[in-house]
C-alpha positions in Angstrom: 0.0 0.0 0.0 1.5 3.4 -1.0 1.5 6.5 1.2 -1.6 8.0 -0.5 -3.6 4.8 -0.1 -2.5 4.5 3.5 -3.7 8.0 4.2 -7.1 7.4 2.6 -7.5 4.2 4.6 -6.6 5.9 7.8 -9.1 8.7 7.0 -11.8 6.2 6.2 -11.1 4.3 9.5 -11.2 7.6 11.5 -14.5 8.6 9.9 -16.0 5.1 10.6 -14.9 5.3 14.2 -16.3 8.8 14.6 -19.6 7.8 13.2 -19.8 4.8 15.6 -18.9 7.1 18.5 -21.5 9.6 17.5 -24.2 6.9 17.2 -23.3 5.6 20.6 -23.8 9.1 22.1 -27.1 9.7 20.1 -30.0 7.5 21.3 -31.8 8.3 18.1 -29.2 6.8 15.9 -28.4 3.2 15.0 -25.2 1.7 16.2 -23.2 -0.5 13.8 -24.4 -3.6 15.7 -28.0 -2.5 15.4 -27.7 -1.9 11.7 -26.1 -5.3 11.2 -29.0 -6.8 13.3 -31.6 -5.2 11.0 -33.0 -2.5 13.2 -35.0 0.4 11.8 -35.1 3.8 13.3 -38.7 4.8 14.0 -37.9 8.2 15.4 -35.0 10.3 14.1 -34.9 12.8 17.0 -35.9 15.7 14.7 -39.4 15.2 13.3 -42.6 13.3 13.6 -42.3 11.9 10.1 -44.3 8.6 9.9 -46.3 9.4 13.1 -49.8 10.7 13.5 -51.3 12.5 16.5 -53.9 15.1 17.5 -51.5 18.0 17.8 -50.4 17.2 21.4 -47.0 15.6 20.7 -43.8 17.5 19.9 -40.1 17.0 19.4 -37.7 19.0 21.5 -34.0 18.3 21.9 -34.2 14.9 20.3 -37.0 13.8 22.6 -40.7 13.1 22.1 -43.1 14.6 24.6 -46.7 15.5 24.9 -48.6 18.6 26.1 -52.3 18.9 26.4 -54.8 16.2 25.5 -55.1 14.8 22.0 -54.7 11.1 22.1 -51.9 8.6 21.4 -48.9 9.1 19.1 -49.2 6.4 16.4 -46.5 5.2 14.0 -48.4 4.8 10.8 -45.5 4.2 8.4 -45.6 0.5 9.0 -47.1 -2.1 11.3 -45.3 -4.2 13.9 -44.1 -7.6 12.5 -45.4 -10.8 14.1 -42.0 -11.6 15.6 -39.9 -8.6 16.6 -37.6 -6.8 19.0 -38.6 -3.2 19.9 -36.2 -0.9 21.8 -37.0 2.5 23.3 -36.1 4.8 26.1 -38.6 6.5 28.4 -38.9 8.9 31.3 -41.8 10.1 33.5 -42.5 12.8 36.0 -43.8 12.2 39.5 -47.1 10.3 39.3 -47.0 9.9 35.5 -48.7 7.1 33.6 -48.3 6.2 29.9 -47.9 3.0 27.9 -46.4 1.4 24.8 -48.9 -0.5 22.7 -47.4 -3.0 20.3 -50.1 -5.4 19.3 -53.9 -5.0 18.8 -56.2 -4.4 21.8 -54.7 -4.1 25.2 -51.2 -5.3 24.6 -49.4 -2.7 26.7 -45.9 -2.3 28.1 -46.8 -0.1 31.1 -44.9 3.2 31.6 -45.3 4.4 35.2 -44.0 6.1 38.3 -44.5 3.1 40.6 -44.1 5.1 43.8 -46.7 7.9 43.2 -49.2 6.4 40.8 -52.0 4.1 42.1 -51.2 1.5 39.4 -47.8 1.0 41.2 -49.6 -0.6 44.1 -50.3 -3.7 42.0 -47.3 -5.4 40.3 -49.5 -6.5 37.4 -50.1 -2.9 36.5 -46.7 -1.5 37.5 -43.9 -0.3 35.2 -42.8 -2.8 32.5 -45.8 -5.1 33.3 -47.9 -6.5 30.5 -50.7 -4.4 31.8 -53.4 -6.2 33.7 -51.9 -9.6 32.7 -48.3 -10.3 33.8 -46.3 -8.7 36.5 -42.5 -8.0 36.1 -40.2 -10.1 38.2 -39.1 -7.0 40.2 -39.1 -3.2 40.0 -36.1 -2.3 37.8 -37.0 1.3 37.2 -34.5 4.1 37.6 -35.3 7.1 39.9 -37.9 9.6 38.6 -36.3 12.0 36.1 -33.8 9.5 34.8 -34.1 7.7 31.5 -35.1 4.0 31.4 -34.3 1.6 28.6 -37.3 -0.6 27.6 -37.4 -3.6 25.3 -40.1 -5.9 24.0 -39.3 -9.2 22.3 -42.1 -11.3 20.9 -41.7 -14.6 19.0 -44.4 -17.1 18.5 -46.4 -17.3 21.7 -43.6 -15.9 23.9 -43.7 -12.3 25.1 -40.7 -10.7 26.9 -40.4 -7.3 28.6 -37.0 -5.9 29.5 -36.2 -2.9 31.7 -32.8 -1.3 32.1 -31.0 -4.4 30.8 -33.0 -6.8 33.0 -35.5 -9.4 31.6 -38.5 -8.8 33.9 -41.2 -10.8 31.9 -40.8 -14.1 30.0 -44.4 -15.3 29.3 -45.5 -18.1 27.0 -49.2 -17.5 26.8 -49.8 -21.0 25.3 -48.6 -22.5 28.6 -51.6 -23.6 30.7 -50.1 -22.4 33.9 -50.8 -18.8 32.8 -54.5 -19.5 32.0 -55.6 -17.1 34.7 -53.4 -14.3 33.3 -54.7 -14.9 29.8 -58.3 -14.8 31.0 -57.6 -11.5 32.8 -56.3 -9.7 29.7 -59.0 -11.3 27.5 -61.7 -9.8 29.8 -59.9 -6.4 29.6 -60.2 -6.6 25.8 -57.1 -8.3 24.3 -56.7 -11.5 22.3 -53.1 -12.5 22.8 -53.1 -14.2 19.4 -53.8 -11.0 17.6 -51.1 -9.4 15.4 -50.6 -6.5 13.0 -50.9 -3.3 15.1 -49.3 0.0 14.7 -46.9 1.1 17.5 -48.7 3.5 19.8 -47.5 5.7 22.6 -50.2 6.4 25.1 -51.3 9.9 26.1 -52.7 9.6 29.6 -52.6 13.3 30.3 -49.3 13.1 32.2 -45.8 14.3 31.4 -43.8 11.6 29.6 -40.8 11.5 27.3 -39.6 9.0 24.7 -36.5 8.6 22.5 -34.4 5.9 20.9 -37.3 4.0 19.3 -35.9 1.1 17.2 -37.5 -2.0 15.7 -36.4 -5.1 13.9 -38.1 -8.2 12.6 -36.9 -11.5 14.2 -36.2 -14.4 11.9 -36.4 -18.2 12.5 -32.7 -18.3 13.5 -33.0 -15.6 16.2 -32.9 -17.3 19.6 -34.5 -15.9 22.8 -33.0 -15.9 26.2 -35.4 -18.2 28.1 -33.7 -18.0 31.4 -36.6 -18.7 33.9 -37.9 -15.8 35.9 -41.1 -15.5 38.0 -43.6 -12.6 38.2 -43.9 -10.8 41.5 -46.6 -12.4 43.7 -49.7 -10.4 44.7 -51.0 -10.1 48.2 -54.6 -10.9 49.2 -55.3 -7.2 49.3 -53.9 -6.6 45.9 -55.9 -9.5 44.4 -59.1 -8.1 46.0 -58.5 -4.7 44.6 -57.6 -6.1 41.2 -60.8 -8.2 41.1 -62.9 -5.1 42.0 -61.1 -3.1 39.2 -61.8 -5.9 36.7 -65.5 -6.0 37.7 -65.7 -2.2 37.2 -64.3 -2.6 33.6 -66.8 -5.3 32.8 -69.7 -3.3 34.4 -68.8 -0.3 32.2 -68.7 -2.5 29.2 -72.1 -4.0 30.0 -73.6 -0.5 30.5 -72.1 0.7 27.2 -73.5 -2.3 25.4 -77.0 -1.7 27.0 -77.0 1.9 25.9 -76.0 1.0 22.4 -78.7 -1.6 22.2 -81.3 0.8 23.5 -80.2 3.4 20.9 -80.5 0.9 18.1 -84.0 -0.2 19.0 
């Protein structure tokens, strides 16, 4: 290699190294490993291209946030694949509640301040839970005001939630031992076999921030970490409150159905 070629090679290597370092510092950029793995960037940190909302979501300083009511922020450019890995970062204020919906119906990765919000009293509705279905193994949230890294991995009938590098849910809904959990979320309004939703970030009227939203489709060769973990147990008091909440959901649904039937007659 002559001197000129060597200089060009060194320049190319320096540019590649700089690009990788820049990506590592920018949560809204793909790292080289993420590009190789097939991730797509759903939020570039600059615009809401590909997203729809009711005027209540904005981009500031590379971060998605909401102000005022107007509904969820929905990624309309493409739907979630059947088998996928979704990565995102999230942050909440004191008492805040939001959620990441990634399949039809009530498939929700709960976003929450566990300490201040009422949903934090029940592990099955706490941060990183599959809301009203499966509790995380433990509370892995960072202190309020700090960023958390979330991850959802779904393949076949297995659903995994990760929080800050810890796998907190590993749930095969075809396993009969989880029949109670499946029945709960069915009653709330989800069929765990449903597929083909648009990614949706919930507006619950509370301050919440998102960034680093990345998605890839999983192939047959992608293997999951199936290290066994167990959901947090619920106390008798928590189970009682949960049953009352579920009955309230069902009662409101019955009332709505009755009103609709009366209006149609």
